[in-house]
N, C-alpha and C positions, 0 to 999 in steps of 0.2 A: 527670503518671503516663503510662505508654505508651500505645499504640492497644491498646483493647480486641480481643482475640482473640474469634471467634465460638465457640461451644460446640464446632463440627465441628473448629476449628484451635488447639485450646489448645498454646501452646508451654510447653517446659521449659527450664529453668535449672538448673545447678549451680553453688551460690554458696560460696565457701571465706571462712573469715573472718567466719563469718555472724553469730556469738552477740551482737555487739555492734558499735557505730560505724558506718563506713558500709559494710560487709557486712551489719548488720542491716537497715538503712535500704533497701539494695538489695532483700533480700529482702521488705521490706513493700511497697515499691513496686510489684514484679514481680507478688505475689500478689496485692495489690490493683487489679491491672490485668485478675485471668483467669490470670495466669500458674500452671504447678506449679512448685515449686522444691525442691530437696535441697539443705539448708542444712547447711553443712560446717563444724566448727570443731573445735580441738584441746580444749579446755576442760579446760584444765590448766595451772599455771603451768610455765614453762621455766627451769631455775637460772640460765641465763645471761642472762636477762632481768632486770631488779631492780625489778618491779612487776608487781602480779597481771594474769594473763590472763585471758578471759571463762571463765565457768563452765558447768558443764551445767544448771545451774537456768536460768541467762540464756538457754541456745539452747534447751530445752525452753520455757519461756516463751512464746518468740518462735514458735515451732512450735505452740504451742496457741491462739495469736491468728489460725492459719489451719487448723482443723484437718481440712480437706478438699483443702487446696493445698500444704502444705509438709510435708516429710518432715525431722527432723534426725538429722543423723549425725554421730558422735564419730569423728573422724579429722585425724590430724596430715599436712599438705600435705606434710612432708618422707616421709611413708611414700606410696611410689608405688600400692603393691598396695590398700591402702586407699582412695586415690582413686578407682583403677580399680574398686573395690567400688561405691563411691559412684555413679558412672557406670552401673555395671550396674544398681544398685537403680532409678536414674533411668528407664533404659529398660526394666525390666521392668515397674515400677509405673505410669508416666507414658507410656510407649510410645515414648521417643526422648528424644534431648537437642538442643535447638537454639541454646542460649548456654549458656557458662561463664565465669563471674566470679571471677577471682583477687584477692581482696579481703584474705587475710590478709597480715598484716606486723607489725612490731616495730621499736621507733626503740631503740638504746642508743647513749652515746656520752658525751661531758663531758671527753675528753680529748685531746691531738693524736695523731695516728695512731701513733707510734713510739712512745707511753706508755699505749695502750690493749692491753689483754689479749687475746691470741688467740680466746678465747671469744666475745668480742663481734662480730669479723668472722664466725666461723663461724655466730654464731644470726643477724646479719642477710643473709648468703649463703644459709644453708639454708633459711631461712623466706622470704625476700622473693624470692630469684630461683630457687632449687631447688624452690621451692614451687609457683612459677608455672609452671617448665618442666616439674614433673611433673604439674599439670593439664592441660597441653597435652598432653602424652603420654597423659593417660587420657581428655580429653575429646573431642579432635579426631578419632579415628577414629569415635566417635559421633558425631559431626557431619557427617564424612562419610558415612556411613549413611544420612543423611537423603535421600530420592530428589530428584531434581533437577527442578525448579531451586531450588537450595538457598537460605538466608537465614541461614546459621550464622552465629554471632558468638562471638569468644574477646575478654575484655577484661579487661586486667590493670590493677590500680592501681599508678601509679607513684606520683610525688609532685613537687611544686616544686623538691624537692633533687634531683632529676633532670636540670636546667635551671642551678641557681645554686648555687654552692658558699656552705656553713654552717662556721660556726667548729665545730670540735671535734666534725664529725660526718661526717669522711671517708670512714667505713665505711659511713655510710647513704648518703652522696653517690654512693658507688660503687656500691652494691647497686641504687639505685634508677635509675642510669643503664644498668647492666646489664637491668633491664627493658624499659626503652625498646629497647636494642639486640636484645634478644629479641622484642619484638613485631615490631619492622621485619622481622627474617630471616625469623619466622615468617609473616609477610604473603607475603613472596616465594614461600616453601613451597607457599601454599595459593593461589597466585594462578590467577585463574580457574575455581576450585570453587564458587563461591559463600560461601563462608567469609570473612568479614571478621575482620581483626585490628586492635585499637586498644588504646591504654593512656589511662587518664585520670590527670592531675596535678592532686590537690587542693592547694590552700595550707592553711594553718593551718585546722583544722576541729574543732569541740568535740568531741573525742572522748578516751578514756583515754590515747591516745597523744600528744596534746597536753598533756595533763596530765605525763605523764612527761616530754616535752619542756621543760614550765615547770621541771621540777626539775632538768633537765639545766644549766640556765643560772641555777638558784637564784633564781628569779622567784617571788613568793608567789602569783602568780595567771597565767592565761592571757591576761590583758587586753593584756599589752605586745605579743604578736604581732598584734593587731588593727591596730596603727600601722604594718604591714609590708605592709597590702592595702587595694587603692584602696574595696573595700567590706566592710572589717572582716572579723572572723571568721566562718567559713561553721559551717551546720549540716550533718550527716552528709546529713540528705535532699536537700539543693541538688546534693549532689556526686552523690547517686545518682540523681537525676533527669538527669544528664546520663550515667550508666554505663547506666540502663534506655534511654533512647533509641539510645542504641549496641547496645543487643541488638536493637532492635526492626528491622524490615525496612526503615524508612525510612533507615537509616544506610549505605545500600547505596554510596553515593560515598565512604566513608572506610574505608581499610584501610592499615596500616603507618604509621599517624600517632600522633600525641597530641592530646586534648583537654585544655586547660588552663582546668580548674574552677577556679580558683586566687584567686579574689576579686581577682584582679588584683597578685598577688603578683610575678608576672614581666613585669608592663607595662612 
């Protein structure tokens, strides 16, 4: 759990990709530690992505677990105005924004880059990269509106694929490399402001995306991925623990860098 804030200093986060997986686990950890959270998800399938995405019912059920702490907002991270509205809601209802977590992402692939349809590249960069940049565009001004001394946090979910090439996933590799580059550049833009910017690179984690990865490689189960990590497959809550610590004031020594919450995948 993150440090428990006192009633007079409740911290507020905006989390995208919040309806399931690492995003949902992050919302649960934050809300369980006394944070207020605006939980954002598209809640609709994408024709460019060959597996079902999270649903409105999943997002609503998550918010219902914490009726006094979590607001659910349906918004696509590719829609900058919608994210700005979500940030405005956080400021109006909860009094400000102290952290933003960009957890929305998809995985598509299964063919060499030169054979992959253009819509796969568009989906990967639209959601995984532009989606992160849009949250930064929407949330950073709110983080900077906090009075000094600030302890604002922007955390993006990258991937172990940002650090190792993966067969038939060149587009995904490129998108996650871009997330890391965005984090490094944004950290320089926010130097000396009190707002820290980091990425978390998960390894294989038991999520719907990992199920989709197994289908890409024609694997009957996700268990094969466990053989590539020193500590086996991860649960979303294990990754969320790292994300939530990075959201806390205690993480002030880290900015412009990556935390490898990957079970030893890149060891």
